DORODO-396549 format. One record per residue (C-alpha): residue number from 1; residue in one letter; x, y, z. Coordinates in pm, whole numbers, padded with zeros to 5 digits, always signed. Example, Ala and Ser with C-alpha at 12.3 -4.5 7.8 and 13.67 -1.06 7.14 Angstrom:
+-----+--------+--------+--------+--------+
: num : residu :     px :     py :     pz :
+-----+--------+--------+--------+--------+
:   1 :      a : +01230 : -00450 : +00780 :
:   2 :      s : +01367 : -00106 : +00714 :
+-----+--------+--------+--------+--------+
This chain:
+-----+--------+--------+--------+--------+
: num : residu :     px :     py :     pz :
+-----+--------+--------+--------+--------+
:   1 :      x : -09461 : -01486 : +07501 :
:   2 :      x : -09325 : -01781 : +07305 :
:   3 :      x : -09301 : -02118 : +07485 :
:   4 :      x : -08974 : -02182 : +07668 :
:   5 :      x : -08869 : -01814 : +07666 :
:   6 :      x : -08839 : -01601 : +07982 :
:   7 :      x : -09074 : -01302 : +07972 :
:   8 :      x : -08816 : -01025 : +07926 :
:   9 :      x : -08646 : -01224 : +07652 :
:  10 :      x : -08935 : -01262 : +07411 :
:  11 :      x : -08810 : -00950 : +07226 :
:  12 :      x : -08437 : -00930 : +07306 :
:  13 :      x : -08181 : -00696 : +07152 :
:  14 :      x : -07820 : -00820 : +07149 :
:  15 :      x : -07528 : -00577 : +07146 :
:  16 :      x : -07244 : -00759 : +06971 :
:  17 :      x : -07474 : -01024 : +06830 :
:  18 :      x : -07205 : -01162 : +06597 :
:  19 :      x : -06985 : -01291 : +06880 :
:  20 :      x : -06957 : -01666 : +06933 :
:  21 :      x : -07137 : -01672 : +07267 :
:  22 :      x : -07393 : -01402 : +07188 :
:  23 :      x : -07491 : -01539 : +06848 :
:  24 :      x : -07554 : -01883 : +06997 :
:  25 :      x : -07803 : -01752 : +07252 :
:  26 :      x : -07970 : -01536 : +06987 :
:  27 :      x : -08002 : -01837 : +06759 :
:  28 :      x : -08166 : -02054 : +07026 :
:  29 :      x : -08410 : -01779 : +07118 :
:  30 :      x : -08503 : -01731 : +06752 :
:  31 :      x : -08555 : -02107 : +06714 :
:  32 :      x : -08782 : -02099 : +07020 :
:  33 :      x : -08993 : -01828 : +06861 :
:  34 :      x : -08864 : -01504 : +07009 :
:  35 :      x : -08846 : -01185 : +06803 :
:  36 :      x : -08470 : -01126 : +06809 :
:  37 :      x : -08272 : -00820 : +06701 :
:  38 :      x : -07920 : -00698 : +06755 :
:  39 :      x : -07617 : -00513 : +06628 :
:  40 :      x : -07257 : -00594 : +06548 :
:  41 :      x : -06952 : -00399 : +06438 :
:  42 :      x : -06929 : -00560 : +06094 :
:  43 :      x : -07092 : -00792 : +05846 :
:  44 :      x : -07005 : -01160 : +05883 :
:  45 :      x : -07123 : -01508 : +05784 :
:  46 :      x : -07264 : -01534 : +06136 :
:  47 :      x : -07480 : -01226 : +06077 :
:  48 :      x : -07611 : -01383 : +05757 :
:  49 :      x : -07686 : -01710 : +05939 :
:  50 :      x : -07884 : -01518 : +06203 :
:  51 :      x : -08079 : -01329 : +05937 :
:  52 :      x : -08173 : -01665 : +05782 :
:  53 :      x : -08348 : -01741 : +06112 :
:  54 :      x : -08544 : -01415 : +06097 :
:  55 :      x : -08315 : -01216 : +06325 :
:  56 :      x : -08284 : -00844 : +06252 :
:  57 :      x : -07910 : -00763 : +06248 :
:  58 :      x : -07787 : -00402 : +06230 :
:  59 :      x : -07429 : -00321 : +06138 :
:  60 :      x : -07263 : -00063 : +06356 :
:  61 :      x : -07373 : +00058 : +06698 :
:  62 :      x : -07627 : +00339 : +06718 :
:  63 :      x : -07901 : +00433 : +06963 :
:  64 :      x : -08169 : +00409 : +06693 :
:  65 :      x : -08096 : +00040 : +06644 :
:  66 :      x : -08263 : -00035 : +06978 :
:  67 :      x : -08637 : -00064 : +06927 :
:  68 :      x : -08866 : +00101 : +07182 :
:  69 :      x : -09053 : -00225 : +07238 :
:  70 :      x : -08740 : -00433 : +07312 :
:  71 :      x : -08799 : -00658 : +07611 :
:  72 :      x : -08437 : -00649 : +07723 :
:  73 :      x : -08086 : -00577 : +07606 :
:  74 :      x : -07837 : -00864 : +07620 :
:  75 :      x : -07469 : -00778 : +07667 :
:  76 :      x : -07139 : -00954 : +07727 :
:  77 :      x : -06857 : -00832 : +07950 :
:  78 :      x : -06688 : -00690 : +07638 :
:  79 :      x : -06957 : -00421 : +07590 :
:  80 :      x : -06847 : -00087 : +07729 :
:  81 :      x : -07074 : +00136 : +07934 :
:  82 :      x : -07069 : +00415 : +07673 :
:  83 :      x : -07209 : +00196 : +07394 :
:  84 :      x : -07491 : +00409 : +07247 :
:  85 :      x : -07742 : +00124 : +07251 :
:  86 :      x : -07666 : +00051 : +07616 :
:  87 :      x : -07700 : +00421 : +07698 :
:  88 :      x : -08038 : +00427 : +07519 :
:  89 :      x : -08151 : +00121 : +07716 :
:  90 :      x : -08077 : +00304 : +08042 :
:  91 :      x : -08267 : +00611 : +07923 :
:  92 :      x : -08568 : +00400 : +07826 :
:  93 :      x : -08562 : +00181 : +08136 :
:  94 :      x : -08513 : -00134 : +07929 :
:  95 :      x : -08365 : -00417 : +08141 :
:  96 :      x : -08006 : -00517 : +08069 :
:  97 :      x : -07927 : -00890 : +08088 :
:  98 :      x : -07577 : -01034 : +08090 :
:  99 :      x : -07510 : -01309 : +07837 :
: 100 :      x : -07455 : -01563 : +08115 :
: 101 :      x : -07793 : -01485 : +08274 :
: 102 :      x : -07961 : -01527 : +07936 :
: 103 :      x : -07794 : -01864 : +07884 :
: 104 :      x : -07881 : -01975 : +08237 :
: 105 :      x : -08245 : -01889 : +08167 :
: 106 :      x : -08243 : -02098 : +07849 :
: 107 :      x : -08112 : -02400 : +08042 :
: 108 :      x : -08371 : -02374 : +08318 :
: 109 :      x : -08590 : -02683 : +08344 :
: 110 :      x : -08355 : -02897 : +08134 :
: 111 :      x : -08058 : -03120 : +08224 :
: 112 :      x : -07760 : -02886 : +08184 :
: 113 :      x : -07402 : -02994 : +08124 :
: 114 :      x : -07155 : -02708 : +08174 :
: 115 :      x : -06803 : -02747 : +08033 :
: 116 :      x : -06536 : -02540 : +08207 :
: 117 :      x : -06158 : -02509 : +08201 :
: 118 :      x : -05883 : -02277 : +08085 :
: 119 :      x : -05882 : -02444 : +07744 :
: 120 :      x : -06055 : -02726 : +07557 :
: 121 :      x : -06411 : -02611 : +07633 :
: 122 :      x : -06527 : -02567 : +07275 :
: 123 :      x : -06394 : -02902 : +07158 :
: 124 :      x : -06533 : -03097 : +07453 :
: 125 :      x : -06873 : -02928 : +07436 :
: 126 :      x : -06887 : -03003 : +07064 :
: 127 :      x : -06785 : -03367 : +07106 :
: 128 :      x : -07055 : -03427 : +07365 :
: 129 :      x : -07325 : -03241 : +07170 :
: 130 :      x : -07244 : -03420 : +06844 :
: 131 :      x : -07231 : -03766 : +06999 :
: 132 :      x : -07558 : -03716 : +07189 :
: 133 :      x : -07714 : -03600 : +06863 :
: 134 :      x : -07585 : -03911 : +06687 :
: 135 :      x : -07774 : -04121 : +06943 :
: 136 :      x : -08098 : -03938 : +06868 :
: 137 :      x : -08115 : -03758 : +07203 :
: 138 :      x : -08168 : -03418 : +07035 :
: 139 :      x : -07968 : -03203 : +07278 :
: 140 :      x : -07967 : -02827 : +07283 :
: 141 :      x : -07620 : -02677 : +07281 :
: 142 :      x : -07433 : -02347 : +07291 :
: 143 :      x : -07071 : -02366 : +07176 :
: 144 :      x : -06796 : -02105 : +07139 :
: 145 :      x : -06722 : -02205 : +06779 :
: 146 :      x : -06895 : -02328 : +06464 :
: 147 :      x : -06912 : -02702 : +06407 :
: 148 :      x : -06935 : -02705 : +06030 :
: 149 :      x : -07094 : -02383 : +05904 :
: 150 :      x : -07150 : -02026 : +06027 :
: 151 :      x : -07430 : -02028 : +06280 :
: 152 :      x : -07382 : -02391 : +06381 :
: 153 :      x : -07253 : -02286 : +06723 :
: 154 :      x : -07593 : -02340 : +06883 :
: 155 :      x : -07914 : -02537 : +06846 :
: 156 :      x : -08247 : -02566 : +07021 :
: 157 :      x : -08314 : -02938 : +07044 :
: 158 :      x : -08626 : -03121 : +07151 :
: 159 :      x : -08442 : -03335 : +07405 :
: 160 :      x : -08393 : -03275 : +07778 :
: 161 :      x : -08013 : -03224 : +07774 :
: 162 :      x : -07850 : -02883 : +07724 :
: 163 :      x : -07471 : -02876 : +07671 :
: 164 :      x : -07296 : -02541 : +07708 :
: 165 :      x : -06955 : -02387 : +07753 :
: 166 :      x : -06904 : -02231 : +08095 :
: 167 :      x : -06678 : -01926 : +08072 :
: 168 :      x : -06456 : -01863 : +08372 :
: 169 :      x : -06292 : -01550 : +08227 :
: 170 :      x : -06536 : -01307 : +08394 :
: 171 :      x : -06678 : -01550 : +08654 :
: 172 :      x : -06999 : -01576 : +08453 :
: 173 :      x : -06996 : -01955 : +08495 :
: 174 :      x : -07118 : -01895 : +08849 :
: 175 :      x : -07463 : -01829 : +08699 :
: 176 :      x : -07523 : -02189 : +08587 :
: 177 :      x : -07666 : -02480 : +08786 :
: 178 :      x : -07547 : -02787 : +08595 :
: 179 :      x : -07644 : -03147 : +08657 :
: 180 :      x : -07301 : -03240 : +08524 :
: 181 :      x : -07002 : -03006 : +08528 :
: 182 :      x : -06680 : -03081 : +08341 :
: 183 :      x : -06354 : -02919 : +08449 :
: 184 :      x : -06081 : -02990 : +08195 :
: 185 :      x : -05797 : -02792 : +08353 :
: 186 :      x : -05732 : -02503 : +08589 :
: 187 :      x : -05454 : -02260 : +08497 :
: 188 :      x : -05374 : -01895 : +08549 :
: 189 :      x : -05524 : -01688 : +08268 :
: 190 :      x : -05755 : -01388 : +08222 :
: 191 :      x : -05512 : -01169 : +08413 :
: 192 :      x : -05736 : -00862 : +08398 :
: 193 :      x : -05987 : -01045 : +08621 :
: 194 :      x : -05776 : -01282 : +08832 :
: 195 :      x : -05470 : -01174 : +09030 :
: 196 :      x : -05358 : -01517 : +09149 :
: 197 :      x : -05412 : -01892 : +09125 :
: 198 :      x : -05593 : -01881 : +09459 :
: 199 :      x : -05851 : -01648 : +09307 :
: 200 :      x : -05893 : -01890 : +09018 :
: 201 :      x : -05933 : -02188 : +09251 :
: 202 :      x : -06190 : -01998 : +09457 :
: 203 :      x : -06381 : -01918 : +09139 :
: 204 :      x : -06383 : -02280 : +09026 :
: 205 :      x : -06490 : -02395 : +09374 :
: 206 :      x : -06788 : -02160 : +09349 :
: 207 :      x : -06868 : -02312 : +09010 :
: 208 :      x : -06866 : -02666 : +09153 :
: 209 :      x : -07093 : -02552 : +09437 :
: 210 :      x : -07353 : -02470 : +09172 :
: 211 :      x : -07382 : -02836 : +09066 :
: 212 :      x : -07735 : -02952 : +09147 :
: 213 :      x : -07806 : -03203 : +09422 :
: 214 :      x : -07719 : -03552 : +09301 :
: 215 :      x : -07514 : -03410 : +09016 :
: 216 :      x : -07159 : -03494 : +08912 :
: 217 :      x : -06827 : -03319 : +08866 :
: 218 :      x : -06620 : -03473 : +08586 :
: 219 :      x : -06261 : -03354 : +08621 :
: 220 :      x : -05914 : -03430 : +08488 :
: 221 :      x : -05696 : -03663 : +08694 :
: 222 :      x : -05382 : -03555 : +08506 :
: 223 :      x : -05361 : -03177 : +08513 :
: 224 :      x : -05208 : -03028 : +08828 :
: 225 :      x : -05461 : -02750 : +08868 :
: 226 :      x : -05753 : -02989 : +08826 :
: 227 :      x : -05607 : -03226 : +09086 :
: 228 :      x : -05573 : -02938 : +09331 :
: 229 :      x : -05934 : -02837 : +09268 :
: 230 :      x : -06042 : -03198 : +09326 :
: 231 :      x : -05862 : -03187 : +09661 :
: 232 :      x : -06035 : -02861 : +09755 :
: 233 :      x : -06388 : -02986 : +09678 :
: 234 :      x : -06341 : -03340 : +09812 :
: 235 :      x : -06652 : -03464 : +09988 :
: 236 :      x : -06876 : -03179 : +09872 :
: 237 :      x : -06982 : -03323 : +09535 :
: 238 :      x : -06984 : -03657 : +09356 :
: 239 :      x : -06665 : -03657 : +09151 :
: 240 :      x : -06558 : -03868 : +08852 :
: 241 :      x : -06197 : -03827 : +08742 :
: 242 :      x : -06064 : -03914 : +08398 :
: 243 :      x : -05721 : -03933 : +08240 :
: 244 :      x : -05401 : -04133 : +08218 :
: 245 :      x : -05327 : -04123 : +08591 :
: 246 :      x : -05338 : -04463 : +08760 :
: 247 :      x : -05603 : -04342 : +09007 :
: 248 :      x : -05843 : -04204 : +08742 :
: 249 :      x : -06200 : -04332 : +08761 :
: 250 :      x : -06216 : -04337 : +08380 :
: 251 :      x : -05861 : -04437 : +08298 :
: 252 :      x : -05704 : -04382 : +07957 :
: 253 :      x : -05505 : -04696 : +07876 :
: 254 :      x : -05373 : -04586 : +07538 :
: 255 :      x : -05391 : -04314 : +07272 :
: 256 :      x : -05254 : -04432 : +06938 :
: 257 :      x : -05213 : -04178 : +06658 :
: 258 :      x : -05345 : -04287 : +06317 :
: 259 :      x : -05252 : -03996 : +06092 :
: 260 :      x : -05510 : -03725 : +06162 :
: 261 :      x : -05715 : -03950 : +06395 :
: 262 :      x : -05650 : -04130 : +06723 :
: 263 :      x : -05755 : -04468 : +06858 :
: 264 :      x : -05836 : -04443 : +07228 :
: 265 :      x : -05881 : -04721 : +07482 :
: 266 :      x : -06024 : -04652 : +07828 :
: 267 :      x : -06107 : -04855 : +08136 :
: 268 :      x : -06457 : -04765 : +08253 :
: 269 :      x : -06648 : -04952 : +08523 :
: 270 :      x : -06399 : -05236 : +08501 :
: 271 :      x : -06439 : -05283 : +08124 :
: 272 :      x : -06209 : -05182 : +07839 :
: 273 :      x : -06370 : -04965 : +07574 :
: 274 :      x : -06209 : -04854 : +07248 :
: 275 :      x : -06317 : -04578 : +07012 :
: 276 :      x : -06193 : -04341 : +06742 :
: 277 :      x : -06137 : -03968 : +06778 :
: 278 :      x : -06149 : -03806 : +06435 :
: 279 :      x : -05907 : -03521 : +06511 :
: 280 :      x : -05532 : -03543 : +06584 :
: 281 :      x : -05357 : -03495 : +06915 :
: 282 :      x : -05349 : -03646 : +07263 :
: 283 :      x : -05522 : -03342 : +07416 :
: 284 :      x : -05821 : -03385 : +07185 :
: 285 :      x : -05833 : -03755 : +07275 :
: 286 :      x : -05852 : -03659 : +07643 :
: 287 :      x : -06128 : -03408 : +07564 :
: 288 :      x : -06320 : -03697 : +07409 :
: 289 :      x : -06275 : -03905 : +07724 :
: 290 :      x : -06412 : -03614 : +07931 :
: 291 :      x : -06717 : -03605 : +07703 :
: 292 :      x : -06757 : -03982 : +07740 :
: 293 :      x : -06740 : -03960 : +08120 :
: 294 :      x : -06996 : -03677 : +08125 :
: 295 :      x : -07235 : -03869 : +07903 :
: 296 :      x : -07205 : -04171 : +08131 :
: 297 :      x : -07280 : -03946 : +08430 :
: 298 :      x : -07602 : -03845 : +08253 :
: 299 :      x : -07695 : -04211 : +08224 :
: 300 :      x : -07610 : -04255 : +07855 :
: 301 :      x : -07459 : -04604 : +07801 :
: 302 :      x : -07086 : -04559 : +07743 :
: 303 :      x : -07077 : -04847 : +07493 :
: 304 :      x : -07321 : -04652 : +07274 :
: 305 :      x : -07171 : -04307 : +07330 :
: 306 :      x : -06809 : -04408 : +07256 :
: 307 :      x : -06855 : -04495 : +06886 :
: 308 :      x : -07081 : -04191 : +06843 :
: 309 :      x : -06791 : -03962 : +06943 :
: 310 :      x : -06624 : -04047 : +06611 :
: 311 :      x : -06898 : -03841 : +06439 :
: 312 :      x : -06726 : -03528 : +06569 :
: 313 :      x : -06493 : -03408 : +06294 :
: 314 :      x : -06384 : -03074 : +06433 :
: 315 :      x : -06475 : -02716 : +06508 :
: 316 :      x : -06380 : -02418 : +06299 :
: 317 :      x : -06047 : -02270 : +06414 :
: 318 :      x : -05948 : -02586 : +06606 :
: 319 :      x : -05674 : -02725 : +06377 :
: 320 :      x : -05907 : -02663 : +06084 :
: 321 :      x : -05770 : -02732 : +05739 :
: 322 :      x : -05836 : -02417 : +05535 :
: 323 :      x : -05703 : -02557 : +05207 :
: 324 :      x : -05398 : -02658 : +05008 :
: 325 :      x : -05205 : -02479 : +04734 :
: 326 :      x : -04869 : -02553 : +04572 :
: 327 :      x : -04844 : -02862 : +04791 :
: 328 :      x : -04870 : -02655 : +05111 :
: 329 :      x : -05153 : -02715 : +05359 :
: 330 :      x : -05283 : -02414 : +05555 :
: 331 :      x : -05436 : -02493 : +05894 :
: 332 :      x : -05607 : -02257 : +06138 :
: 333 :      x : -05562 : -02281 : +06516 :
: 334 :      x : -05743 : -02080 : +06783 :
: 335 :      x : -05464 : -02154 : +07033 :
: 336 :      x : -05363 : -01840 : +07224 :
: 337 :      x : -05260 : -01972 : +07567 :
: 338 :      x : -04915 : -02135 : +07583 :
: 339 :      x : -05059 : -02471 : +07688 :
: 340 :      x : -05293 : -02468 : +07389 :
: 341 :      x : -05016 : -02359 : +07155 :
: 342 :      x : -04790 : -02640 : +07274 :
: 343 :      x : -05068 : -02899 : +07246 :
: 344 :      x : -05164 : -02799 : +06892 :
: 345 :      x : -04803 : -02781 : +06771 :
: 346 :      x : -04724 : -03120 : +06925 :
: 347 :      x : -05037 : -03265 : +06764 :
: 348 :      x : -04937 : -03131 : +06424 :
: 349 :      x : -04578 : -03246 : +06472 :
: 350 :      x : -04708 : -03596 : +06539 :
: 351 :      x : -04931 : -03591 : +06232 :
: 352 :      x : -04690 : -03412 : +05997 :
: 353 :      x : -04407 : -03663 : +05989 :
: 354 :      x : -04106 : -03498 : +05824 :
: 355 :      x : -04301 : -03192 : +05702 :
: 356 :      x : -04189 : -02847 : +05816 :
: 357 :      x : -04430 : -02652 : +06036 :
: 358 :      x : -04446 : -02276 : +05974 :
: 359 :      x : -04652 : -02063 : +06213 :
: 360 :      x : -04809 : -01720 : +06175 :
: 361 :      x : -04879 : -01624 : +06537 :
: 362 :      x : -05078 : -01331 : +06675 :
: 363 :      x : -05058 : -01275 : +07053 :
: 364 :      x : -05402 : -01212 : +07202 :
: 365 :      x : -05458 : -00943 : +07469 :
: 366 :      x : -05195 : -00719 : +07623 :
: 367 :      x : -05260 : -00856 : +07972 :
: 368 :      x : -05209 : -01217 : +07858 :
: 369 :      x : -04893 : -01120 : +07669 :
: 370 :      x : -04760 : -00942 : +07976 :
: 371 :      x : -04809 : -01248 : +08197 :
: 372 :      x : -04752 : -01535 : +07953 :
: 373 :      x : -04552 : -01385 : +07664 :
: 374 :      x : -04235 : -01574 : +07756 :
: 375 :      x : -04424 : -01904 : +07761 :
: 376 :      x : -04583 : -01819 : +07423 :
: 377 :      x : -04235 : -01766 : +07279 :
: 378 :      x : -04114 : -02097 : +07422 :
: 379 :      x : -04408 : -02276 : +07259 :
: 380 :      x : -04312 : -02133 : +06919 :
: 381 :      x : -03982 : -02318 : +06945 :
: 382 :      x : -04181 : -02629 : +06848 :
: 383 :      x : -04227 : -02484 : +06498 :
: 384 :      x : -03962 : -02479 : +06230 :
: 385 :      x : -04014 : -02107 : +06171 :
: 386 :      x : -04262 : -01844 : +06287 :
: 387 :      x : -04386 : -01500 : +06194 :
: 388 :      x : -04520 : -01300 : +06490 :
: 389 :      x : -04774 : -01022 : +06441 :
: 390 :      x : -04857 : -00732 : +06670 :
: 391 :      x : -05072 : -00803 : +06976 :
: 392 :      x : -05444 : -00829 : +06900 :
: 393 :      x : -05602 : -00598 : +07163 :
: 394 :      x : -05963 : -00724 : +07152 :
: 395 :      x : -06133 : -00542 : +07441 :
: 396 :      x : -05815 : -00409 : +07605 :
: 397 :      x : -05624 : -00084 : +07594 :
: 398 :      x : -05245 : -00105 : +07537 :
: 399 :      x : -05011 : -00164 : +07832 :
: 400 :      x : -04691 : +00046 : +07814 :
: 401 :      x : -04392 : -00165 : +07719 :
: 402 :      x : -04597 : -00474 : +07630 :
: 403 :      x : -04574 : -00564 : +07262 :
: 404 :      x : -04519 : -00877 : +07058 :
: 405 :      x : -04144 : -00825 : +07118 :
: 406 :      x : -04199 : -00997 : +07454 :
: 407 :      x : -04295 : -01313 : +07265 :
: 408 :      x : -04027 : -01274 : +06998 :
: 409 :      x : -03741 : -01230 : +07245 :
: 410 :      x : -03854 : -01537 : +07442 :
: 411 :      x : -03885 : -01742 : +07123 :
: 412 :      x : -03534 : -01651 : +07013 :
: 413 :      x : -03401 : -01732 : +07360 :
: 414 :      x : -03558 : -02076 : +07321 :
: 415 :      x : -03378 : -02125 : +06990 :
: 416 :      x : -03675 : -02053 : +06764 :
: 417 :      x : -03647 : -01916 : +06411 :
: 418 :      x : -03885 : -01621 : +06447 :
: 419 :      x : -03942 : -01291 : +06268 :
: 420 :      x : -04155 : -00989 : +06356 :
: 421 :      x : -04416 : -00867 : +06107 :
: 422 :      x : -04560 : -00521 : +06171 :
: 423 :      x : -04772 : -00504 : +05854 :
: 424 :      x : -05004 : -00806 : +05841 :
: 425 :      x : -05063 : -00731 : +05474 :
: 426 :      x : -04710 : -00858 : +05406 :
: 427 :      x : -04779 : -01202 : +05556 :
: 428 :      x : -04910 : -01384 : +05243 :
: 429 :      x : -04602 : -01290 : +05039 :
: 430 :      x : -04366 : -01371 : +05326 :
: 431 :      x : -04522 : -01714 : +05377 :
: 432 :      x : -04519 : -01786 : +05003 :
: 433 :      x : -04149 : -01707 : +05002 :
: 434 :      x : -04080 : -01942 : +05294 :
: 435 :      x : -04308 : -02239 : +05222 :
: 436 :      x : -04218 : -02536 : +05007 :
: 437 :      x : -04429 : -02826 : +04886 :
: 438 :      x : -04507 : -03057 : +05177 :
: 439 :      x : -04493 : -02785 : +05443 :
: 440 :      x : -04772 : -02709 : +05689 :
: 441 :      x : -04862 : -02345 : +05758 :
: 442 :      x : -05056 : -02272 : +06077 :
: 443 :      x : -05229 : -01940 : +06142 :
: 444 :      x : -05251 : -01930 : +06523 :
: 445 :      x : -05426 : -01702 : +06770 :
: 446 :      x : -05771 : -01592 : +06886 :
: 447 :      x : -05777 : -01267 : +06688 :
: 448 :      x : -05813 : -01182 : +06320 :
: 449 :      x : -05505 : -01383 : +06218 :
: 450 :      x : -05762 : -01638 : +06099 :
: 451 :      x : -05843 : -01404 : +05808 :
: 452 :      x : -05495 : -01455 : +05666 :
: 453 :      x : -05543 : -01822 : +05579 :
: 454 :      x : -05738 : -01768 : +05253 :
: 455 :      x : -05499 : -01485 : +05155 :
: 456 :      x : -05199 : -01713 : +05206 :
: 457 :      x : -05363 : -01983 : +04994 :
: 458 :      x : -05435 : -01732 : +04716 :
: 459 :      x : -05071 : -01616 : +04714 :
: 460 :      x : -04937 : -01972 : +04717 :
: 461 :      x : -05157 : -02059 : +04420 :
: 462 :      x : -05007 : -01784 : +04203 :
+-----+--------+--------+--------+--------+
């Protein structure tokens, strides 16, 4: 068994190894010396990055891909029970480990920081990991997106800190025992798993109960759901609040936009501290303050950590500039919840000046569209014009009567200029016909809408 690897995970097989969360764990295990294998539905840059680390990646799912000597099979909640590799594991008596249990095992014995919330997890986790790295602390991290290249979503570092996203969608964040937990916001989402806000609050309370003795909860002082959670856990855990609210422990005094960056000033321990955030938007500035507060809770001097945060320059799919052609910039956004959509569109509106903002939006999940489709449509009213694709199903089966028309009708009711597109292959030509020099085009959503960015750029260049 390689050092730092739980026994059953010295020869793991990952089903869906190309996913953001799964590939990160596989990468760390490979860097620690495990013999890692897995399968994914299709080739990808992530698969190539894993192979560069010595990981055996099979394309497609088949029983024969699972080696007889596999120590365990790692799965996420998206893997269905009839997956042939999972069926073979049951036949062979090979242990099945959920992704969250595998990640929890990797964090054991270190100083974990778990970043939770309905949105903003990837950015905040990245900001903290990058800034700690800038200070030479060599953290390990597992992030739900690539920092600068495929495969850069995770790293085994030699330091004692491990920074990881904590996913509330399937309650898997209950598996972690963080020294510091960040809660950015608490909103109703993941409707297939949560029936009400009370269920979500209960789930987040359970997460805070997992904070180790003497640990710290860092939580927003601004967002209504976070304030309610703070009320519910009062007295049970050391809590540090952050935000623009007058009663915040780490109080944001100002956020000043400077083009595609922001200058942030906070009041921390009675002292004003200013620093630069190298991505646009007030919500990203607040994510940076959450990272700063968490680092301070770990004992990292805030005066050193603050300037290091400027080293973070973004995560793929988080307002990522894909390129420019014919004077039109194409930007990719992972936003798929109405709050995220609004935040990203407001950020781009603030940075764009008089430029028009054109959006290609793909609703994500039938259940989310059923519950939040009207709010998605309202968010699109912040754009000058939008094209709306069919719902990206991901792991879900269709829900009768729930289509992208739910979003489109709400957008039109809010006064938005919006058009339905049934054939995504038509999008590049449609955008090229709409866009003029100086415009910004945003591909938005958590599905494969991201693949359209390069195609739009190619069409614009012709």
